[in-house]
C-alpha positions as CSV (number, residue, x, y, z in Angstrom):
1,M,237.0,51.3,94.4
2,D,240.5,51.7,93.3
3,G,244.1,51.5,95.2
4,N,244.0,48.3,97.3
5,G,247.1,46.8,95.9
6,R,249.1,50.4,95.8
7,W,248.0,50.7,99.7
8,A,249.2,47.3,100.6
9,Q,252.2,48.1,98.5
10,A,253.1,51.4,100.2
11,R,253.1,49.4,103.3
12,G,255.3,46.3,102.3
13,L,252.3,44.4,102.3
14,G,250.9,41.5,99.9
15,R,248.5,42.4,97.2
16,S,246.1,40.3,99.5
17,E,246.2,42.6,102.7
18,G,245.4,45.2,100.2
19,H,242.1,43.6,98.9
20,R,241.3,42.6,102.8
21,A,241.7,46.5,103.8
22,G,239.4,47.3,101.2
23,A,236.6,44.9,102.3
24,E,236.9,46.0,105.9
25,N,236.3,48.9,104.6
26,V,233.3,48.2,102.1
27,R,231.3,47.5,105.4
28,R,232.3,50.7,107.1
29,I,230.9,52.6,103.6
30,V,227.7,50.5,103.6
31,A,227.1,50.8,107.2
32,E,227.5,54.8,106.4
33,C,224.9,55.3,103.3
34,R,222.3,53.5,104.9
35,N,223.0,55.3,107.9
36,I,222.8,58.7,105.9
37,G,219.6,57.7,103.5
38,V,221.4,56.5,100.7
39,R,219.1,54.2,98.4
40,H,220.8,52.5,96.4
41,L,225.0,52.1,96.5
42,T,226.6,49.9,93.9
43,L,230.4,48.9,94.1
44,Y,232.3,47.4,90.9
45,T,234.0,44.7,92.8
46,F,234.6,42.2,90.2
47,S,234.9,43.2,86.2
48,R,235.1,40.4,83.2
49,E,238.4,42.3,82.8
50,N,239.7,41.3,86.1
51,W,239.8,38.0,85.0
52,K,243.3,38.1,83.7
53,R,244.7,38.8,86.9
54,P,246.7,36.1,88.6
55,E,244.8,32.9,89.7
56,A,246.0,33.3,93.4
57,E,244.5,37.0,93.5
58,I,241.5,36.2,92.1
59,S,240.9,33.1,94.3
60,T,241.8,35.7,97.0
61,L,239.0,38.2,95.9
62,F,236.6,35.6,95.9
63,S,237.3,34.1,99.0
64,L,237.2,37.6,100.5
65,L,233.8,38.1,99.0
66,A,232.6,34.5,100.4
67,E,234.0,36.0,103.8
68,F,232.2,39.0,103.4
69,L,228.7,37.9,102.5
70,G,228.7,35.4,105.7
71,R,229.8,38.1,108.2
72,E,227.5,40.4,106.4
73,V,224.2,39.0,105.3
74,P,222.8,38.6,108.7
75,L,223.2,42.6,109.4
76,M,222.1,43.2,106.2
77,V,218.8,41.5,107.3
78,E,218.6,43.3,110.5
79,K,219.4,46.5,108.9
80,S,216.6,46.0,106.1
81,I,219.7,45.8,103.2
82,R,218.6,44.1,100.2
83,L,221.7,42.3,98.4
84,N,221.5,42.6,94.3
85,V,224.1,41.5,91.7
86,V,225.1,43.7,88.6
87,G,227.0,41.4,86.1
88,D,226.8,37.5,84.6
89,L,226.4,35.9,87.6
90,D,226.2,32.5,86.0
91,G,229.4,33.1,84.9
92,L,231.2,33.2,88.5
93,P,232.5,30.1,90.2
94,L,230.1,27.8,92.3
95,G,230.9,28.8,95.7
96,A,230.9,32.4,95.1
97,R,227.2,31.9,92.6
98,T,226.3,29.6,96.1
99,A,227.0,32.7,98.4
100,L,225.4,34.9,96.5
101,R,221.9,33.5,95.9
102,H,221.6,32.9,99.6
103,G,222.8,36.2,100.4
104,M,219.8,37.7,97.7
105,K,217.3,35.1,99.2
106,A,218.0,35.6,102.2
107,T,218.1,39.9,101.9
108,A,214.7,40.0,99.6
109,A,212.8,41.8,102.2
110,G,215.2,44.3,102.5
111,R,213.3,48.0,101.6
112,E,216.2,50.6,103.3
113,M,218.7,50.2,101.0
114,T,219.9,48.1,97.7
115,L,223.6,47.4,97.8
116,N,224.4,46.2,94.3
117,L,227.8,44.1,93.8
118,A,228.8,44.6,89.7
119,L,230.7,41.1,89.8
120,N,232.0,39.9,86.5
121,Y,230.5,43.2,84.8
122,S,231.4,44.8,81.7
123,G,229.4,47.9,80.4
124,R,229.8,46.7,77.0
125,D,229.4,43.7,77.7
126,E,225.9,44.5,79.4
127,I,225.0,46.3,76.3
128,L,225.2,43.6,73.9
129,H,223.8,41.3,76.4
130,A,220.5,43.7,76.4
131,A,220.8,44.0,72.0
132,R,220.8,40.6,71.8
133,Q,217.6,39.6,74.0
134,L,215.7,42.3,72.3
135,V,216.4,39.9,69.4
136,A,215.6,37.1,71.0
137,D,212.3,38.6,71.5
138,G,211.6,39.5,68.1
139,L,211.7,42.9,68.4
140,A,212.9,45.4,65.6
141,G,212.8,48.6,64.2
142,R,210.7,51.2,66.3
143,A,210.1,48.5,68.7
144,I,213.4,49.4,69.9
145,T,213.3,52.2,72.1
146,E,215.5,53.2,74.9
147,G,212.9,51.8,77.4
148,A,212.5,48.4,76.1
149,L,216.7,48.3,75.9
150,R,216.8,49.8,79.6
151,A,214.3,47.0,80.7
152,R,217.2,44.1,79.3
153,L,219.8,45.8,81.3
154,Y,221.0,44.0,84.3
155,T,220.1,47.4,86.2
156,S,216.6,47.4,84.9
157,D,214.8,47.8,88.1
158,I,217.1,49.9,90.0
159,P,217.6,53.8,89.2
160,D,221.0,55.4,87.1
161,P,223.5,56.7,89.7
162,D,223.1,60.1,90.7
163,L,227.1,60.2,91.7
164,I,229.9,58.2,90.6
165,I,233.2,57.8,92.9
166,R,236.3,56.6,91.7
167,T,239.4,56.5,93.8
168,S,243.4,56.5,94.0
169,G,243.5,59.2,91.1
170,E,242.5,57.3,88.3
171,M,240.5,59.3,86.1
172,R,238.0,56.9,83.7
173,I,235.1,55.2,83.8
174,S,237.0,51.9,83.1
175,N,233.8,50.0,81.7
176,F,231.2,50.8,84.2
177,L,227.4,51.4,83.8
178,L,228.1,52.7,80.5
179,F,224.6,53.5,79.5
180,Q,223.3,54.5,82.8
181,C,225.8,57.1,83.2
182,A,225.2,59.8,80.7
183,Y,223.5,62.4,83.3
184,S,225.5,60.9,86.6
185,E,227.6,63.6,88.0
186,F,231.6,62.2,88.6
187,Y,233.7,62.4,91.6
188,F,237.7,61.8,91.1
189,T,239.9,61.3,94.0
190,S,243.4,60.4,94.7
191,T,242.4,58.3,98.3
192,L,242.9,54.8,97.9
193,W,240.0,52.8,98.4
194,P,241.2,51.2,101.9
195,D,241.8,54.9,103.1
196,F,238.6,56.6,101.6
197,D,236.5,56.6,104.7
198,T,233.3,58.2,106.4
199,A,234.7,61.8,105.9
200,A,235.7,60.7,101.9
201,L,232.0,59.8,101.4
202,H,230.9,63.0,102.8
203,A,233.1,65.2,101.2
204,A,231.9,63.6,97.7
205,I,228.3,63.8,98.5
206,D,228.8,67.6,99.7
207,N,230.3,67.9,96.8
208,F,227.7,67.2,94.6
209,N,225.0,68.7,96.8
210,Q,226.6,71.6,95.2
211,R,226.7,71.5,91.5
212,S,223.7,72.2,89.1
213,R,222.0,69.2,87.2
214,R,221.0,70.4,84.1
215,F,220.3,67.0,82.2
216,G,220.8,68.4,78.6
217,Q,218.7,72.1,79.9
218,T,220.1,75.6,80.1
219,Q,219.9,77.3,83.1
220,E,217.3,79.8,82.1
221,Q,215.3,76.5,80.8
222,I,215.3,74.8,84.3
223,T,214.7,78.2,85.9
224,H,212.0,79.1,83.8
225,G,210.4,75.4,84.2
226,S,210.7,75.8,87.9
């Protein structure tokens, strides 16, 4: 969800106003994804690299997170949306940890959709974390399989992403779901996140639906297999 700062700058506003506009857009996009039947939505909310930002900006981001959770968790319960965190939850500020754990507990029964917030997250760090857990569990050699590694990722209970959308014109993955995105489809748009409305979401999904997903197979193999 990139482009909050540039959105604010273009309007002569402070970065905090851009982040607030971005948070408001999260509400709209989550609601629309729930309406159209998206079962899993993962939002890259705060990366481990984001700790390098100015302290005041970090404080604003976590204040907006607390505000979002306080307002949206009751609605998530009503709409049967489960809240989940992907990342190092223990490394977050106490207030954020408390609000997130409350939200996850309150929404645990949600079955219509899972909203994953990638917080204090790094794809490389996630793989290292899983590798260390393999060692701690005493696995070695052929016992270390893709399945064994996958079971120790933060995303062990959710499917790999079908579609990864990046806003604001940036054309890179930025350490996001590096293991999980092996066969994901990517969609890059110059639209800044606060302006990425439901029409833009549908345009991305329509583009995705026009693609042929081969998962390493040739079209001939897929045709024969069907």
